[in-house]
RODREN-502685 format. One record per residue (C-alpha): x, y, z. Coordinates in Angstrom, 1 decimal, decimal comma, padded with zeros to 4 digits. Example, Ala and Ser with C-alpha at 12.3 -4.5 7.8 and 13.67 -1.06 7.14 Angstrom:
// residues 2
<rec><px>012,3</px><py>-004,5</py><pz>007,8</pz></rec>
<rec><px>013,7</px><py>-001,1</py><pz>007,1</pz></rec>
//
This chain:
// residues 58
<rec><px>-050,5</px><py>-005,9</py><pz>-064,4</pz></rec>
<rec><px>-054,2</px><py>-006,5</py><pz>-064,2</pz></rec>
<rec><px>-055,8</px><py>-009,9</py><pz>-063,9</pz></rec>
<rec><px>-059,5</px><py>-010,4</py><pz>-064,6</pz></rec>
<rec><px>-060,9</px><py>-013,8</py><pz>-063,5</pz></rec>
<rec><px>-064,5</px><py>-015,0</py><pz>-063,7</pz></rec>
<rec><px>-066,3</px><py>-012,1</py><pz>-065,3</pz></rec>
<rec><px>-069,5</px><py>-013,1</py><pz>-067,1</pz></rec>
<rec><px>-070,2</px><py>-010,5</py><pz>-069,7</pz></rec>
<rec><px>-069,0</px><py>-007,3</py><pz>-071,3</pz></rec>
<rec><px>-066,3</px><py>-006,0</py><pz>-073,7</pz></rec>
<rec><px>-063,0</px><py>-006,9</py><pz>-072,2</pz></rec>
<rec><px>-060,5</px><py>-004,8</py><pz>-074,1</pz></rec>
<rec><px>-062,0</px><py>-001,4</py><pz>-073,1</pz></rec>
<rec><px>-062,6</px><py>-002,6</py><pz>-069,5</pz></rec>
<rec><px>-059,0</px><py>-003,8</py><pz>-069,2</pz></rec>
<rec><px>-057,8</px><py>-000,4</py><pz>-070,5</pz></rec>
<rec><px>-059,8</px><py>001,5</py><pz>-068,0</pz></rec>
<rec><px>-058,7</px><py>-000,8</py><pz>-065,1</pz></rec>
<rec><px>-055,1</px><py>-000,5</py><pz>-066,2</pz></rec>
<rec><px>-055,3</px><py>003,3</py><pz>-066,1</pz></rec>
<rec><px>-057,1</px><py>003,2</py><pz>-062,7</pz></rec>
<rec><px>-060,0</px><py>005,1</py><pz>-064,3</pz></rec>
<rec><px>-062,6</px><py>003,0</py><pz>-062,5</pz></rec>
<rec><px>-063,1</px><py>003,0</py><pz>-058,8</pz></rec>
<rec><px>-063,7</px><py>-000,7</py><pz>-058,4</pz></rec>
<rec><px>-063,9</px><py>-000,9</py><pz>-054,6</pz></rec>
<rec><px>-067,5</px><py>000,5</py><pz>-054,7</pz></rec>
<rec><px>-068,5</px><py>-002,3</py><pz>-057,1</pz></rec>
<rec><px>-067,6</px><py>-005,1</py><pz>-054,6</pz></rec>
<rec><px>-070,6</px><py>-006,1</py><pz>-052,4</pz></rec>
<rec><px>-068,9</px><py>-008,8</py><pz>-050,4</pz></rec>
<rec><px>-065,8</px><py>-011,0</py><pz>-050,0</pz></rec>
<rec><px>-065,7</px><py>-014,6</py><pz>-048,8</pz></rec>
<rec><px>-063,0</px><py>-017,2</py><pz>-048,3</pz></rec>
<rec><px>-062,9</px><py>-019,9</py><pz>-050,9</pz></rec>
<rec><px>-064,2</px><py>-022,5</py><pz>-048,4</pz></rec>
<rec><px>-067,4</px><py>-020,4</py><pz>-048,2</pz></rec>
<rec><px>-067,9</px><py>-020,5</py><pz>-052,0</pz></rec>
<rec><px>-071,5</px><py>-021,8</py><pz>-051,9</pz></rec>
<rec><px>-072,5</px><py>-019,1</py><pz>-049,5</pz></rec>
<rec><px>-070,7</px><py>-016,5</py><pz>-051,7</pz></rec>
<rec><px>-072,7</px><py>-017,7</py><pz>-054,8</pz></rec>
<rec><px>-075,9</px><py>-017,4</py><pz>-052,9</pz></rec>
<rec><px>-075,0</px><py>-013,8</py><pz>-051,9</pz></rec>
<rec><px>-074,0</px><py>-013,1</py><pz>-055,5</pz></rec>
<rec><px>-077,5</px><py>-014,0</py><pz>-056,7</pz></rec>
<rec><px>-079,2</px><py>-011,6</py><pz>-054,3</pz></rec>
<rec><px>-080,9</px><py>-008,5</py><pz>-055,7</pz></rec>
<rec><px>-078,7</px><py>-005,4</py><pz>-055,8</pz></rec>
<rec><px>-075,4</px><py>-007,3</py><pz>-055,4</pz></rec>
<rec><px>-072,8</px><py>-006,3</py><pz>-058,0</pz></rec>
<rec><px>-069,7</px><py>-008,4</py><pz>-057,4</pz></rec>
<rec><px>-068,7</px><py>-011,0</py><pz>-054,8</pz></rec>
<rec><px>-065,0</px><py>-011,9</py><pz>-054,4</pz></rec>
<rec><px>-063,6</px><py>-015,3</py><pz>-053,4</pz></rec>
<rec><px>-060,2</px><py>-015,2</py><pz>-051,7</pz></rec>
<rec><px>-057,9</px><py>-018,0</py><pz>-050,7</pz></rec>
//
């Protein structure tokens, strides 16, 4: 099962299909991870040039 949360653009059906088949190496797309309590800092990082994705974790 694949869950997509908080994406802001794109065609979801083809993306979910690729993710479900492990056809995309997503680890290289993640620039940083932050705990939820550092959400504001994470959003600042996400707005920086060259940053692809920033994850918030519990």
